[in-house]
C-alpha positions in Angstrom: -7.1 -199.5 83.7 -8.2 -197.1 80.9 -9.7 -198.6 77.7 -7.9 -197.9 74.5 -9.5 -197.3 71.1 -10.6 -200.5 69.5 -11.2 -202.4 72.7 -14.4 -204.4 72.5 -16.9 -205.1 75.3 -19.4 -207.5 73.8 -20.8 -205.9 70.7 -19.5 -202.5 71.7 -16.2 -201.1 70.3 -14.5 -198.3 72.1 -13.8 -195.2 70.0 -12.3 -192.9 72.5 -12.6 -191.4 76.1 -15.3 -188.9 76.9 -14.5 -188.1 80.5 -14.2 -189.5 84.0 -15.9 -188.9 87.3 -17.1 -190.4 90.5 -19.5 -192.7 88.7 -16.7 -194.2 86.5 -14.9 -193.5 83.3 -17.0 -192.8 80.2 -16.1 -193.7 76.6 -17.6 -193.2 73.2 -18.4 -196.5 71.6 -20.1 -198.0 68.5 -22.8 -200.6 68.8 -21.6 -203.0 66.0 -25.0 -204.8 65.9 -27.3 -201.8 65.7 -24.8 -199.4 64.1 -25.3 -196.6 66.5 -23.1 -194.5 68.8 -23.4 -195.0 72.5 -21.7 -194.1 75.7 -20.0 -196.7 77.9 -19.7 -195.9 81.6 -17.2 -198.3 83.0 -18.0 -199.0 86.6 -15.4 -198.6 89.4 -13.4 -201.7 90.4 -14.8 -201.4 93.9 -18.3 -202.2 92.4 -17.3 -204.6 89.6 -15.3 -206.8 92.0 -18.0 -206.9 94.7 -20.7 -209.5 93.9 -23.2 -208.1 96.4 -22.7 -204.6 95.3 -22.9 -205.6 91.6 -26.1 -207.5 92.2 -27.7 -204.5 93.8 -26.4 -202.3 91.0 -28.1 -204.6 88.4 -31.4 -204.3 90.2 -31.1 -200.5 90.4 -30.1 -200.4 86.7 -33.2 -202.3 85.7 -35.3 -199.6 87.5 -33.4 -196.8 85.8 -33.7 -198.4 82.4 -37.5 -198.1 82.7 -37.2 -194.3 82.7 -38.4 -193.0 79.4 -38.4 -189.2 79.2 -37.0 -186.8 76.6 -35.0 -184.9 79.2 -33.3 -188.0 80.7 -30.4 -189.9 79.1 -31.7 -193.4 78.5 -29.9 -196.6 79.8 -29.7 -199.3 77.1 -28.1 -202.1 79.1 -25.4 -203.5 81.2 -22.4 -205.2 79.6 -19.9 -207.5 81.3 -16.6 -208.5 79.6 -13.9 -210.3 81.5 -13.2 -208.1 84.5 -14.8 -205.0 83.1 -18.4 -204.0 83.6 -19.9 -201.1 81.8 -23.3 -199.4 81.7 -24.5 -198.7 78.1 -26.0 -195.2 78.0 -27.5 -192.9 75.3 -24.8 -190.8 73.8 -25.7 -187.2 74.2 -23.9 -184.7 72.0 -23.3 -181.2 73.2 -21.7 -179.4 76.1 -22.4 -179.8 79.7 -24.2 -177.1 81.8 -20.9 -176.7 83.7 -19.1 -175.8 80.5 -21.8 -173.4 79.6 -21.7 -171.7 83.0 -17.9 -171.5 82.9 -18.2 -169.1 79.9 -20.5 -166.6 81.7 -23.7 -166.4 83.7 -26.7 -167.5 81.6 -29.2 -164.8 80.7 -32.7 -165.1 82.3 -34.5 -165.8 79.1 -32.1 -168.6 78.3 -31.8 -170.0 81.8 -35.6 -170.4 82.3 -36.1 -173.0 79.5 -33.1 -175.0 80.7 -34.3 -175.0 84.3 -37.8 -176.0 83.2 -36.5 -179.0 81.4 -34.4 -180.1 84.4 -37.5 -179.7 86.6 -39.5 -181.9 84.1 -36.9 -184.6 84.3 -36.9 -184.6 88.1 -40.7 -184.6 88.3 -40.9 -187.6 86.0 -38.4 -189.6 88.0 -39.8 -188.5 91.4 -43.3 -189.7 90.3 -41.6 -193.1 90.0 -39.9 -192.9 93.3 -36.4 -192.4 91.8 -34.2 -189.7 93.3 -31.1 -188.4 91.4 -29.0 -187.7 94.5 -26.1 -186.2 92.5 -27.7 -183.4 90.4 -25.0 -180.8 89.4 -24.1 -178.9 86.2 -21.7 -181.6 85.1 -24.5 -184.1 85.0 -26.7 -181.9 82.7 -26.0 -181.7 79.0 -27.4 -179.3 76.5 -27.8 -180.5 72.9 -27.2 -178.2 69.9 -31.0 -177.9 69.4 -31.5 -176.7 73.1 -32.8 -180.0 74.5 -31.6 -180.7 78.0 -30.6 -184.2 79.1 -30.0 -185.1 82.7 -27.3 -187.8 83.1 -26.5 -190.4 85.8 -30.0 -190.5 87.1 -30.2 -192.6 90.3 -26.6 -194.0 89.9 -25.6 -192.5 93.2 -27.9 -194.9 95.0 -27.0 -197.7 92.7 -23.3 -197.3 93.3 -23.6 -196.8 97.1 -21.6 -199.4 99.0 -24.1 -199.5 101.9 -27.5 -197.9 101.2 -28.4 -198.2 104.9 -25.4 -196.4 106.2 -25.5 -192.7 107.2 -21.7 -192.2 106.8 -21.0 -189.5 104.2 -17.8 -191.4 103.2 -20.0 -193.9 101.5 -21.1 -191.4 99.0 -19.9 -192.8 95.6 -18.7 -189.4 94.5 -16.6 -189.0 97.6 -15.1 -192.5 97.8 -14.4 -193.1 94.1 -12.4 -190.0 93.6 -11.1 -189.1 97.0 -7.9 -187.7 95.6 -9.6 -185.3 93.1 -10.3 -182.4 95.5 -11.6 -180.2 92.7 -14.3 -182.6 91.7 -15.3 -183.3 95.3 -15.6 -179.6 95.9 -17.9 -179.2 93.0 -20.0 -182.2 94.1 -20.2 -181.2 97.8 -21.4 -177.7 96.8 -24.7 -179.2 95.5 -25.4 -181.5 98.5 -28.4 -180.7 100.6 -27.9 -180.0 104.3 -29.3 -183.3 105.3 -27.1 -185.1 102.8 -24.1 -183.2 104.1 -24.9 -184.3 107.6 -25.1 -188.0 106.5 -28.9 -188.3 107.0 -31.3 -190.1 104.6 -32.3 -188.2 101.5 -35.4 -188.0 99.5 -36.8 -185.9 96.6 -36.4 -182.7 98.6 -32.6 -183.2 98.4 -33.0 -183.1 94.6 -35.0 -179.9 95.0 -32.2 -178.4 97.0 -29.7 -179.4 94.3 -32.0 -178.0 91.6 -32.1 -174.6 93.4 -28.3 -174.5 93.7 -27.8 -175.3 90.0 -30.4 -172.8 89.0 -28.7 -170.1 91.1 -25.3 -170.9 89.5 -26.9 -170.6 86.1 -28.2 -167.1 86.8 -25.1 -165.8 88.6 -22.2 -167.8 87.3 -21.1 -168.6 90.9 -21.8 -171.5 93.2 -24.0 -170.5 96.1 -22.0 -172.6 98.6 -18.3 -172.9 98.3 -15.1 -173.0 100.5 -11.4 -173.7 100.3 -11.8 -177.3 101.5 -14.5 -180.0 101.4 -15.2 -179.3 105.1 -15.6 -175.6 104.4 -17.9 -176.2 101.6 -20.1 -178.6 103.6 -20.1 -176.1 106.5 -21.3 -173.4 104.1 -24.1 -175.7 102.9 -25.2 -176.3 106.5 -24.8 -172.8 108.0 -24.7 -170.0 105.4 -27.1 -168.5 102.8 -26.4 -167.7 99.2 -25.6 -164.1 98.2 -29.0 -163.1 96.8 -27.7 -159.8 95.6 -25.9 -161.6 92.8 -29.1 -162.5 91.1 -29.8 -160.4 87.9 -32.1 -157.4 88.3 -34.5 -158.5 85.6 -35.2 -161.9 87.3 -39.0 -162.2 88.0 -40.0 -162.0 91.6 -41.7 -165.4 91.4 -38.4 -167.0 90.4 -36.6 -165.3 93.3 -39.2 -166.7 95.7 -38.8 -170.1 94.1 -35.0 -170.1 94.7 -35.5 -169.1 98.3 -37.9 -172.1 98.8 -35.6 -174.5 97.0 -32.6 -173.9 99.2 -34.3 -173.6 102.6 -32.1 -175.4 105.2 -35.1 -177.1 106.8 -36.4 -179.8 104.4 -39.8 -179.5 106.0 -40.0 -175.8 105.0 -38.5 -176.4 101.5 -40.4 -176.7 98.3 -42.1 -180.1 98.6 -42.6 -180.9 95.0 -40.5 -180.1 92.0 -43.7 -179.9 89.9 -44.4 -176.6 91.7 -41.0 -175.3 90.4 -41.9 -176.3 86.9 -45.3 -174.5 87.1 -43.6 -171.3 88.5 -41.0 -171.4 85.6 -43.7 -171.9 83.0 -45.7 -169.0 84.3 -42.6 -166.8 84.2 -42.0 -167.8 80.6 -45.6 -167.1 79.7 -45.4 -163.7 81.3 -42.1 -162.9 79.4 -43.7 -163.9 76.1 -46.8 -161.7 76.8 -44.6 -158.7 77.7 -42.4 -159.2 74.6 -45.5 -159.4 72.4 -46.9 -156.1 73.8 -43.6 -154.3 73.3 -43.3 -155.1 69.6 -44.9 -152.4 67.3 -47.8 -153.6 65.1 -46.1 -152.4 61.9 -43.1 -154.7 62.5 -45.3 -157.8 62.7 -47.1 -158.5 59.4 -50.5 -160.0 59.7 -50.9 -159.2 63.4 -54.4 -160.0 64.6 -56.2 -157.1 66.3 -56.9 -159.2 69.3 -53.2 -159.2 70.1 -53.2 -155.4 70.4 -53.0 -153.8 73.8 -56.5 -153.0 75.2 -55.8 -149.3 75.6 -55.1 -149.0 71.8 -58.3 -150.9 71.0 -60.4 -148.7 73.3 -58.9 -145.5 71.7 -59.7 -146.7 68.2 -63.3 -147.5 69.1 -63.8 -144.1 70.7 -62.4 -142.3 67.7 -64.7 -144.4 65.4 -67.8 -143.6 67.4 -67.0 -139.9 67.4 -66.6 -139.9 63.6 -69.9 -141.7 63.1 -71.8 -139.3 65.4 -70.3 -136.3 63.7 -71.4 -137.6 60.3 -75.0 -138.3 61.5 -75.3 -134.8 63.0 -74.2 -133.3 59.7 -76.8 -135.2 57.7 -79.6 -134.2 60.1 -78.7 -130.5 59.8 -78.4 -130.6 56.1 -81.9 -132.2 55.7 -83.5 -129.6 58.0 -82.0 -126.6 56.0 -83.7 -127.6 52.7 -87.4 -126.5 52.0 -90.0 -129.3 51.7 -91.2 -130.0 48.2 -95.0 -130.0 47.6 -96.2 -132.7 45.3 -99.8 -132.6 43.9 -101.5 -135.3 41.8 -105.0 -136.3 40.7 -106.6 -139.7 40.6 -109.5 -140.4 38.2 -112.3 -142.6 39.5 -112.9 -145.9 37.8 -115.2 -146.0 34.8 -118.9 -146.4 35.6 -118.7 -144.9 39.2 -120.2 -141.7 40.6 -119.9 -139.8 43.9 -123.0 -139.2 46.2 -124.2 -135.7 46.9 -124.4 -136.3 50.7 -121.1 -134.8 51.0 -122.2 -131.6 49.3 -125.3 -131.3 51.5 -123.1 -131.7 54.6 -120.8 -129.0 53.4 -123.8 -126.6 52.8 -125.1 -127.2 56.3 -121.7 -126.6 57.8 -121.7 -123.1 56.2 -125.0 -121.9 57.9 -124.5 -119.6 60.9 -125.2 -121.3 64.2 -128.3 -120.2 66.2 -127.6 -118.7 69.5 -128.2 -121.0 72.4 -131.6 -120.8 74.0 -131.8 -119.6 77.6 -134.1 -121.1 80.2 -137.0 -119.0 81.5 -136.2 -117.2 84.7 -139.4 -118.3 86.2 -138.7 -121.8 85.5 -135.2 -121.4 87.0 -136.6 -119.8 90.2 -139.3 -122.4 90.4 -136.7 -125.0 90.1 -134.7 -123.4 93.0 -137.8 -123.5 95.2 -138.4 -127.1 94.5 -134.8 -127.8 95.4 
């Protein structure tokens, strides 16, 4: 039975409804003790009236309450009042990703930061062995400041009636709202092939769901859909997305990432969501670098020279070197064209000193004509030859 405004569950007073889904009805409420706004997720009667199921849910809720990440909606507690049980969750203002996609496909530069934050939330939970199991645009909220919050983390497992069963009818989303075909269709479209076949799921199922959500963000269309639930599940198992719908300016690395996320064989699929986060961060860094190089220097006051493209720096250095060389050559030519100035000066010897006349005698000798060289006697020369 829906809760009306003013209804109290322990210290929480219901303000009004926020929505409903396979995980239960959600209400805005006020925490009268701490004076803060919260969200109450009233659990389905099938869970609240089943002691064994409720005990298992409490154990799972304790694990989920340990998650503390800026991109995951926090769980504050579990409240029981009469025959009503509700999960107390952080109230996240803003629109869901499903509402944003309904307006139009999200541009690449806006979609990449959203996908990165979703990947960070999944990575944090997977490192703690918690799998979402029901990731879809309706479970992602975008706050006015751009912060992304992933909702209902791990509740699919917590609300499962028989965690050991492989029957797809035990999926809480399918059983809780079996009459809401539209909701089921949207949920089935994000199931991994192994999940659609009723096999056990792990973090690679979340990676599949991440890829389908990312694809829908970029194209505005679900990658797998059909007229009925069976048609949708068949498309998940057998068909491939229409990759031609992806925007032309999408980086090649992100295209490759999407292909790896939605591989039918989980063994060939991306094995860690952390790899997706790294690929998205690299794409964002490349976009930032390209944007910085495309902005003219005059339009960015105080731009540091190191941020200029290398080709411009090389050109500036070459021009500077040419100018310096030209100036030096002009100075050399100008100096060579001017006649050298002769400077004459005399230095008086110190008082009480005199110069020797040896220098004068040497000069006189040097002026005398040199005597011709003396020749040896021919006889002596011949005699010398005979002796030799």
